[in-house]
Phi, psi and omega in degrees: 000129181258149182274128173242126178297156178304120175262113177259157182280012183283133177266079190292345181290344179270345183295308185289310177300323178292322179290319180288319177296319174302323179282318184275319188236036186299324182295340180264354174075016182299325178301326177296315180296321179299319181276000175090013181262074188296316181300316178295323179294320179295318179302312181297318180293318180291324175299314182295316187283312185293337177263012180058036177093345181289325177286344179293335177299308181292318181294330176293320179296314178298318178297322177303305181299316181295321177300316178294317178300313180300318182288333180268350175284153173286163184300314181296318185294320177301310180300312182296317186283311189263326184269313178283309187281350179053038177292121187279323189227135178046000000 
């Protein structure tokens, strides 16, 4: 009998890039695109661009918070909430 580590359906490869992009490029919504939340990413990008960057301050704070949330969640919780559940905000 061979030992096989627990294989979860979690796509953990998206967790770290989404978290880091949320922290660094939150105002552009890059982290939303990484998780497959295209509509929310477009909304964040448009708010930043159409307000000539002023809305980017608010979107940057939202991205920072979401990036921290992504990095602190377990892989399974992130997968279930944001990838399967398609939770768009926070």
